[in-house]
N, C-alpha and C positions, 0 to 999 in steps of 0.2 A: 537463713538457710533454705526455708521453704520457697521463698521468692526466687532464689538462685536455681533451685531444682526445677521449679515451674518454667523458668526462662530457658533452662537447658533442654527440657523435654519439648517445649514449644519449638525451639530452634531445630532440634533434631528431627522432629516430626516434619517441619517445613522442608528440611533438606531431603528427607526421604520422599516427600510428596511433590517434589518440584516437577516431575515428569508429567505435565498435564496432557490429557488426551483430547483430541478433536475428532475422534472417530465417528461421533454421532452428529457432526455438522454436515448439513445437506449439500446438494448440488442443484444448480439452476435448471438442469435438464437439457434435453436435446438428443439427437441421434448421432452426434459426432464421436470421435475417438476419445479415449481416456488415457491418462498417464503419459509416458514419454521416456526419455533417457533416464535410466536408473530404476525402472520398475522391471518386473519379471518378463515382460514382453520385449523390452529393449535393454537388456542388462549391459553393464559396463564390464568388458572382458579384458581390457588392457588399459594402461595408464594413458591419460590424455591431458591436454592443457589448452585453454582458450584465453585470449587476452584482448582487452580493450584499453587503448591508451587514454590517458586523461586529456591530452591535447585533442581538440575538436577538428576533424578533418576539413570541414568547410572553411575554417579560419587559417588553415595551413595548406593551400593547394599545391605547394612545391614539395611537401613531405608525403611519404608513404606511411600512413598511420594505420594501426591495426584496430579493427572493429569486429569483435567476436571472431577473431582469426585463430586458426590452429597455431599453437606455439610448441616449443620444445617440452615434452612431457617430463615429469619427475622420473628418476631412475632408482630402482631398489638397490640398496647397498647393504652389505653385511657388516661393514665397518666404516668409520669416518673416512671420506675421500679427501684428497687434496683439493683446496678451494682457492679461488682467485681473491675473494674478499673474506672478511671475518665471517665465520659461520654463524647464522642466526638459528638457534635451536628452537623448534616448535614441538610441543608435546600435547597430544590429544588423549584425554582420559576416556577410553572406550570401555571402561568397566561399568558395572551397574551404578557405581557412585557418580560416574560422570554423565550418566544418561539424563537428558533434559526433556524439554517439551516436544510434542509432536507438531509437525509443520502442516500448514494448509497451502501456502503458496504466496505468490507475489503478483502485483498487477498495478492497475491505474483506476481511474474513476470515469464512468460514463457521465458526461455532461451534455447539456443542450448544444454547446459548441461542437462537441464530438459528433453528435447525431446529425446536426445540420450539415456539417462539412462532409462527413462520410456519405450522407444521403445525396450529396451533389455529384458523387462519382458515378461513372458508367458501371453497369452491372458487372462486367468482367474485371474491371479494375477494383471494385469493392470486394469481389471474391478473392482476388489476389491479396489485397490488404488484410482481410480478415484471417486468411491462412497465415500470413506473416506475423500476425498478432497472437493468434490462438491455436494454430495448428501444431501438431507434434514435431514438425520440422521447422516451426517458427518459434516465436518467443514463448508459446505455450503457457500464457498467463492464466493462473488459476485462482486468484483472489481479487475480485472486482467489486468496486463500490459503484453506486449510482445515486443521482440526486432525486429526491422526492419533491417534485415541483421545481421551480427555477432556483438558480444560484447566481453568483456573480459572473459565472461563465454561461450566461443566457442573454441573448439579445432581446428577448421578450419576457418580461416578468409575469409569473402566473403561479397560482396554487391549484390544487385539485377541487377547490370549492370557493372561488372568489365571491360568488353570490352577489354580484352587483355589476354596474356598467363598466367598472374599472377595478383593478386589483386593490386599489386604495379606497374604494367606495362600496365595500361589501357590507351587507346586513347579516346578522346571525342566522344561521341555517340549523335550527335545533335538531332536526332529524337527518341532516345531510342529504336532503332530497335533490340537491343540485350538484352532488359530487360527480365529477367527470374528469378523466385523465386529460381530456382536451387533445388538440392535435399534436402538441409538443410531447405530452406525456405518452400518448399512444405510439408516436414515432419512436420514442426511446424504448418502450417495451418491445416493439416489433424488432428493433435492431438487436436488442439483447437476446431475444428469442433466436435470432439468426446466429448469434455467437455459438449456440448449442450445436449448430451444424459442423463446427470446427473443433469444439471441445465441449464435452458433456459433463465434465466433473469440476466445473467452476463453482466456487463459493461466492454467492452474490449477496451483498447487503446494501440496504438503502438508508439514506440520511436526508432529512428535511433541513433546509436552511432557515425556514420560518414556517409556522402554521399559517393558515389563512388569516388575513388581517383582523377579521372580526373575532378571532379567538384571543386577541392580544389586548393589553390594557390601553394602548393608544389607538386601536382600531386600524392600524396601518400595516400592510404587508411589507412595504419598504418605508422606513422612517426617513426624515430629512437628514442629509449629510451635514455633520457639524465639523467645524474647523479642526484639523488634526485627527479626524476619525474618532472623536470623543464618544464615549458610551452614552446612551440615552436611557434615562432611568425608567421611563414607562414603556420602553420597547420590549415588553416582557409578556409572557404567557399569563392569561387571566384564568385562574383556577376554577372559576364557575363553569368553564367550558371543558372540564375534565371528561365528562361522558362523551362529548363531541370529539375530543381528541382520540378517545378509544375507537369510536366509529371510523374516524378518518383513516387511521392506520389499518384497521381491519378491512375497510373497503378497498384501500390501495393494494393490499396483498391479494385480495380476491380478484381485483381487476387485472392484475398482472398474470395471475394464474389462468384467467380466462383467455389471455393472449399467448399462452404457452410458456410462461416464465414462472418458475418456482423461486420466490424470494426466500433466501436462507437465513438472513440476519437483518437486524434493524438497530439503529441508534435513534433515540428519541429526538435528538437535535444535533445538528452539526455545530460544534463550538458553542455549547449552551451558555457560556459566560460572556459571549460576544453580543453586545446589544447596540452596536453602532448603526448608522444609517448609510444610505447610498446604494445598498443592495440588500437582499433578504437576510435578516438577522433577527434573533429573538433570544432574550434571556430566559432560561429555564432552570430553576433551582433544583438541586438534588432531591429535596423533599417533594417538590411537585412532580418530578420524574417518577419517584417511587409511588406517589399517589395515583398517577395515571396507570401504572402497572397494576396496582392493587385494585383499581376500579374496574378491572376486567381485561385490560390489554395483555397482561401476563398470561392469563389462561387462554385467551384467544390466540395468542402467538404460539403457545405450546401445542394447541390443537392443530395448528398449521405447520408445525415443524420449524418455526422461525426462532432463531436465537437472539436474545436481547443482549446487545453490547453496551455497557455503561460508559457514559461520559462523552468520548469523541472530541477531546480537546487537549490542551497542553499538559506537559508533565509537571508543571509548577503547582497544580492543585490536586494532589492525589486524594484528598479527603472526599472529593466529589464522588468518584466511583465507589469508594468505601461506604459512604452514606446511602447510595442507591442500593447496594447489595444488602446492607443491613436493614434497610427499610422496606424491601420489596418482596418478602416472603418467598424467596427462592426463584424469582422470575428472571434474574440476571445470569447469563451464561458466559460472559466475558467482559473484558475491559478494553477500551479503545483509546489510543493516545495520538497526539499530533506533535510535530517537531518544532513549533514556533516559539518556544519559551527561551528566546535568546540562545545562549550556548546550551543546547538541550542536554539534560541529565537523564540518561536512560537507566541509571541505577535505581531510579524511582520504581521501575518495573520489578527489580529484585526485591525491594522493600515491600512492594505490594504483594508479591508472591509469598512472602513470609506470613503476611496477614491472611491471604486467601489462596492457599497452596493448590487448590483444585480448580481455580478460575483461569482459563486461558486469556492471554493478552495479545493485542495486535497494534501495530503502528499503522493507523488508518489514513493519515494524510501528511504529506510533506510536498513541497513544490519547488521545481526548478523555475528560474526566471529568465529574463531576456538572454539571448545567446551570449556566451563569453568565449574565450579562446581555450579554456581549460575547465573541466568539471569532473569531479569524482563524488559529487554530492549524493547520488543514490547510494553508493557503497558506504559513504560516511553515515548514512541513516540506517540502512538495512543491517549492516554488520553489528554495530553495538546494540541495536534494539533486539535483534535475535539473541545475541550473547547474553542480554539481560532478561530474556524470557518471552519475547514476542514469537507467536506462532505463524506470523505472516506480516506482509507489509504492502501498502498501497500508496503509490505516489498520486498526486492530484491529476489534473486534466490529461486525458488520453490523446485528444486531437484538437487542433484549431485550424483557422485559416492563416495566411501569411502575416496578418496583423494581430495574431494571438487572440482571436475572438472567434465568433461573436461573444461579446461580454456586456455586462451591464453598462449603460452609458452614464450612470449616476455615481458609480463608485465601485470598490472592490479591486480585484487584480486585473490590471490592463496589460500585464506582461508575463503571464504564466505560460510556461513552455511545457509541452507534452512530448510524447514519443513520435507523434505524426503531425506533419503540416500538410494540409490538402491545398495544392496550388491551383488546380483546375479540375474539370470533370474527368481528365485522363491522367493526371500526374499527382503524386504525393511524394513527400520527403520523409525518410526515416531520420529523425534527429539523433544526436549523440546519446540522448537518454534511452532511445530504443535499444541500442547496443549495450549500454550499462544495465538496463533492466534485464536483458537476455542473459547476462552473466549469472543472474540469480534464477530467473523464472524458467529457463531452459533446463537447468540441471538439478533442481531441487523438487522432488516429487511430493505430492500430497501423501501424508503418512510417514514421511521421513522423520528422523529423530535428530534433534540438535544434541551435540555432546560438548562437554566443557573443554576449553583449551587451558591447560595448566601452565603453559610456558610459551612465550614468544610474542605476546601482544605488547605493543608500545604506543601509547597515546601522545607521546611528545609533550608539548606544552599545554595540552588540554583543550585546545581550540581546533576548529576545522582547518585553520590556516597553518597550524604547526605541523612539522614532520610527524608522520604516523606510519606504523606498520601494524595493521589490525587484521584479524581473520575470524572466520567462523567455520565450523565443521559439522556436517550432518551426514548421517548414514541413511541411504535411500532404501526402499523396500527390497531391492535385489542384494542388499548387504554391501554394496559399494559405497564409496565415500565421495562427497563433493566438498572440497575445501576451497573457500573463496578468500583471496588475499587482496588487501589494498596496501600498496606501497606508495606513500606520499613523500618519500625521500627523493632527493635528486641523484641518488646512486642506486645501482642494482643491489639486491639483497640475496646473498647466497644462503639457501635454506636447507636444513636437514630436519625432516618431519618424522616423528616416531609416535607410536601408539603404546599406551601403558601396558597392554596385554601382549605386546610383541617386542620385548626388550632385545636390543641387538640388531634389529632391522630398521633401517631408516630410508626414507624417500628423499632423494637429493635433487635439488633443482634451483633455478634462479628466478626470482621475481623481479622483472625489470622495473626501473625507476618510473615513478609517476604513472602508474597503471593499475588496473584491476585484473587479476588472473584467477581463473577457476581451474583447479586440478580435479580430475576424476581418477580415483584410485580403486582398482578392482577389489572384490572381496578377498579376504586373507587366504582363503583356500586356493586362490589362483596365483598367489605371489611366487610360488616356487617355479612356475612356468612363465612368469611375466618378467621380461627383462627391461621394461620401460620404453621400448620402441613403439612407435605408432603402427597401427595396422596398415598394411599396404592398400587397404580399401577405404581408409578413413578419409572423410571429406570435411571441409569447414561447414559450419551452419550458415553463416551469413557474413559476407565481407564485401565492402565497397571498394577497397583499394588493394586487393590482392590477398593471396593466401600464403602463409609461411609453413613450410614443411614441419611435420611433427617428429621427424626423425633427425637426430643429430648427425654431424658429418662422420662420426666414428661409431655408428650403430648405437649400441646401448651405453657406450662410455660417455660420461658427463663431460661437457666442454663448457667453458665460460664464454658467454656472448659479450660483445662490445656494444655499448649503447651510448649515443651522444645526443641527449635531449636536454634542452634548456630548462631552467627552473620555471615554475608556473607563474602566471598572473591570473587574476580573476576579476569579474565584474558581475554584480548581482543586483542591478537596479530592478525595482518592483513596479515601476510606472513607465508609461509612455507619454508623449507630448500631446496626445489626444485630449482636448478639453472635456471636462465632465459636465453633464447637464444637471439642472436642479430636478429633484424628484417631484413629479406632479401630484396634485390632489392630497398634499399632506395636511391641509387644513380641514379635511372632511371629518364630520362628527357623526358616527354611527349610533344606532340604538345600543346602549351599553349594558342592558340587562337582559337576561333570558326571558323574563316576563314580557318586556317590550318586544323582543323578537317574536315571541309566540303570538302577540297581538298582531304583528305584521303578517304572520302566516295565516291567522284566522280572521283577519280584517276586523278585530274587535275595536270598539270605540270607548273612550273614557266618558 
């Protein structure tokens, strides 16, 4: 009986405490604007809808496909209207019981491939691109990651303290006297600083793919690539260098600040359970992560306003962030998850929330791959992760060249696709991912609140290929609602959406087949004067293939559209035909003890 009572109280407490706040999470700085659609400076006053088709326009040149295009808005009804199809009822719990986590935003990752390709653009073209990515009339991305040192999306491998003639030939640097961002690291910091000219309320967090080689058991920044990407047992952090790891992160944060960038968050390692070779990787156990925090990094980051996000890897190992939190004396402020655990299970976030109800969570990496003719992948990751508790999401690489690089010539992802492809010094292409990202990042403001969807979600067969009708609903700071739908069915879905606090009032509309649609619904105090028609001054945000009117043929009366789109096909190859090179200098043997390293520094002799 006592056990039952304890379990009941714990579950009840978790349910009441699920509405995590991120109000004390910082911003990377800058003089640019803040906010956007859905805040008090740009309130939503009438119902609107925006749509991006799953079919990719570049693969269907003969079709007029919608990319962040104005669509027919939902219409407020006082009773059920006649419908063309079976009505799908959607119910949003806007009561205190339905109130969930506070949102930070959505975005991508700054990588060396992004920095080098963006840096090749002429000044006026770069200005245009940055506005399209971060400006209030662009994608307005507010949750950005960046690499600390190189990753697989780097043509040149480096850390911030290689301390040797080659990244795989470094000697220990006990006092980090040779710490230096280097040309690549400085270029990244300067471009991120420029981001602040277009948006000054971005949450920025950094992640290293590997510590300097001399901090690892094998002494190698990049280990040799094994057949099948097998894990390498000694490609792991050497705990004797814990004090140096603390210095490394502290110096990095301070160096970025000196260049005008406030780092707001940090993960101690990208994918800490990944120890394969061919690109920077490093195994870092949960206990070692906690040890680094307890050795001074936790306090140093608190002094600098930097939030520690635990884990930064797949949802199949939830014990890792739990152990970090339990072992680090209050230093951890959030948990970070990736999407690569097969058919990813985001309900892990719900279970984690029950154990740590005050700890915000984020989906910090997922990647699109080589172009296909159909993709709804961003929505398939953002919607369920937010519904399960994520306060934001970041897809992987932001920009590449036409060959999906520069990237490591030794291994890693050779086909990762971002939102931008830079073609030349004067031209770039906004990929399909740009528009899918905008369905989220343009319309969900920092400080918005996610609310529970009590009815209407259907995951089909439980895989990303099965028919799905899923959605998420957030209330923005202006009290309006952004409701994002994914319809992965080959038929349109006739929807009636209601809120639990407003029985008898429904918003009626159609979600077209094979598409992502964002509805903007004004605050309830405007419903009496809102008939669902689009404003005569409304314009689309961004459209490559034309704009569809937001007003139906009969004013506010709901009409059923006809859509004839074929079923989807997909292709998600992760590699290209470019041959991989062997990793150089993997037979190098460094001084393996701190005492030996100090002898090197002081030139002592045995």
